[in-house]
C-alpha positions as CSV (number, residue, x, y, z in Angstrom):
1,X,-25.4,-20.8,-18.5
2,X,-23.3,-18.0,-17.2
3,X,-19.6,-18.4,-17.2
4,X,-17.9,-17.5,-13.9
5,X,-14.6,-15.7,-13.8
6,X,-12.3,-16.2,-10.9
7,X,-10.3,-13.2,-9.8
8,X,-6.9,-14.1,-8.2
9,X,-5.5,-12.1,-5.4
10,X,-3.1,-10.4,-7.8
11,X,-5.9,-9.3,-10.0
12,X,-8.2,-8.0,-7.2
13,X,-9.2,-4.4,-7.3
14,X,-7.7,-3.9,-3.8
15,X,-4.3,-5.4,-4.7
16,X,-4.2,-3.5,-8.0
17,X,-4.8,-0.3,-6.1
18,X,-2.1,-1.1,-3.6
19,X,0.4,-1.9,-6.4
20,X,-0.6,1.4,-8.1
21,X,0.0,3.4,-4.9
22,X,3.5,1.9,-4.6
23,X,4.2,2.6,-8.3
24,X,2.9,6.2,-7.9
25,X,5.4,6.7,-5.1
26,X,8.2,5.8,-7.5
27,X,7.1,8.4,-10.0
28,X,6.0,11.0,-7.5
29,X,9.0,13.3,-7.9
30,X,9.9,12.7,-11.6
31,X,9.6,16.5,-12.1
32,X,10.7,17.6,-8.6
33,X,12.8,20.5,-10.0
34,X,9.6,21.9,-11.4
35,X,7.7,21.7,-8.1
36,X,7.2,24.4,-5.5
37,X,8.0,23.3,-1.9
38,X,4.3,23.3,-1.0
39,X,3.5,21.0,-3.9
40,X,6.2,18.6,-2.7
41,X,4.7,18.5,0.8
42,X,1.3,17.8,-0.7
43,X,2.7,14.9,-2.8
44,X,4.3,13.3,0.3
45,X,1.1,13.7,2.3
46,X,-0.9,12.1,-0.4
47,X,1.5,9.1,-0.5
48,X,1.6,8.8,3.3
49,X,-2.2,8.8,3.4
50,X,-3.0,6.6,0.4
51,X,-0.5,3.8,0.9
52,X,-1.9,2.6,4.4
53,X,-5.5,3.1,3.1
54,X,-4.8,0.9,0.1
55,X,-3.1,-1.7,2.3
56,X,-6.0,-1.7,4.7
57,X,-8.5,-2.2,1.9
58,X,-6.5,-5.2,0.5
59,X,-6.4,-6.8,3.9
60,X,-10.1,-6.3,4.6
61,X,-10.8,-7.9,1.2
62,X,-8.9,-11.0,2.4
63,X,-5.6,-10.4,0.6
64,X,-3.5,-9.6,3.6
65,X,-0.7,-12.0,2.7
66,X,-0.4,-10.7,-0.8
67,X,-0.5,-7.1,0.6
68,X,2.3,-7.9,3.0
69,X,4.4,-9.3,0.2
70,X,4.0,-6.1,-1.9
71,X,4.8,-4.0,1.1
72,X,7.9,-6.1,1.9
73,X,9.1,-5.7,-1.7
74,X,8.4,-1.9,-1.5
75,X,10.6,-1.8,1.6
76,X,13.4,-3.6,-0.3
77,X,13.1,-1.3,-3.3
78,X,12.1,2.1,-2.0
79,X,11.6,5.1,-4.4
80,X,14.7,7.3,-4.9
81,X,13.3,10.1,-2.8
82,X,12.9,7.9,0.3
83,X,16.5,8.4,1.1
84,X,15.9,12.0,2.0
85,X,12.4,11.7,3.4
86,X,11.5,9.4,6.3
87,X,7.8,9.6,5.5
88,X,8.1,6.6,3.1
89,X,9.4,4.4,5.9
90,X,6.7,5.7,8.2
91,X,4.0,5.0,5.6
92,X,5.3,1.5,5.0
93,X,5.5,0.7,8.7
94,X,2.0,2.0,9.2
95,X,0.7,-0.1,6.3
96,X,2.3,-3.3,7.5
97,X,1.0,-2.6,11.0
98,X,-2.6,-2.2,9.7
99,X,-2.5,-5.3,7.6
100,X,-1.1,-7.4,10.4
101,X,-3.6,-6.1,12.9
102,X,-6.5,-6.8,10.6
103,X,-5.1,-10.3,10.1
104,X,-4.9,-10.8,13.8
105,X,-8.4,-9.5,14.4
106,X,-9.8,-11.8,11.7
107,X,-8.1,-14.9,13.2
108,X,-9.2,-14.0,16.7
109,X,-12.8,-13.7,15.4
110,X,-12.6,-17.0,13.6
111,X,-11.2,-18.6,16.8
112,X,-14.3,-17.5,18.7
113,X,-16.8,-19.1,16.3
């Protein structure tokens, strides 16, 4: 007999990835004084691109509610650099929009069955 393991939403690969992206944003500029301007721009672009992608993956895996909770918490506790860069707010807004739109699409599809 094979034992089955149940993975909770919090332990899912997609939620772990989303949590790591949020945590990475916090540590993104730990050594900002050592970075060239071009490197700073690349770091912001990476965060802005990866956060919505991770949120989308979590929603597509069926963890939209949990993803929205993490994004809401991230909005309440933004990384220190967010106060001087509007890209964080833009990435969060885009992430929330993606998760909500995927949830609406899924509920509309289920309603048609």
